[in-house]
N, C-alpha and C positions, 0 to 999 in steps of 0.2 A: 685578707683579714679587713682591709679597708671597707668592703661592701658589708660586711657584718657589724662594723662600728655603727652605723647609723640605726641598726636595728637592736643594738645592745645598750642596756642602761643598768642602772644600780638595782632597780626593781627585778629585772630579769636576771641578773647576777644572783640576787638573793633567791629567786625561785629555784634556779639550777643548783644552788648550794643546798637548799631544803630538799629538793628532789633527791639529790645523791643520797642524803640521810635516810629518807624514806625507801629508795630503792635498795640500800644495804640491808634493810630490815625485813625485806620481802621474803616469805617463806616459799613462795612459788613465782617462778620466772617463766612466764609466758606472754604473748602479744597482748592477751586480753587483760590480764593483770596490769601489765606496763601501761596500757592505754588508760586504763581506769584511774590508776594512781596519778598519772600525768595530768589528766584533765579534772579529777578531783581537787588536787593542788592548784590548778589554775583558777578554778571557782573561788577557792578559799582566798587566793591572792588577787581575786578581780582582774585577771590578766585574760585575755581572749586565747584560747588553745591555739588558734591559728597563727598568732604572733610568735608563739614559741616553738611551734612544729618546724618552721623552717629552720630556726637556730639549732634544734635537736638533730635534725637530719644533717646539717652541716657539721655538727659535732660528731656524728657517728660515722659519716661517709665522705664528707668534704665536698659534696656536690648537691645540686638542686633536685636531682631525678634519681629514680630508683624503685625498688620494691616499698611497701609500707613500711613506715619508719619503726613501728613497734614490732613488726616481724624481723626487722634487721638487728634491733636490741635484743630480742630473744635469742637469734642465732649467734650474736656476739657473746652472750652471756653476761651475767652480772658483772664480773670484775672488769671486763674489757669495756663495757658500755660506761661504767662509772669512770674508769680511767680516761676515756674519750672525752666525757663531759669536763672533767676537771682540766684536762689538757688544753682544750679549745677554749673553755671559758677563760682560763688564765691568759692565754694569749690575746683574746678579744680585749681584755681590759687593759694590756700593757700597750 
């Protein structure tokens, strides 16, 4: 978690908190919709998506490498993806 703390701040914590609310409301759960939602919120929050993608990948798989992150989220499903965001987000802050 120490490696993530340097990349984590209050602004990003708020982003992921808001992202989980948006994800809960999605009627369609696929990689394209997830990516669009993720990037649109990043634009609204004026945060570069690239700064968030590493954190998102770490939340979902705990590592730096793997398949496209939105494909991973699509396979994990809504409940598991949201649970992992909340779980790791809480651990980074502590």
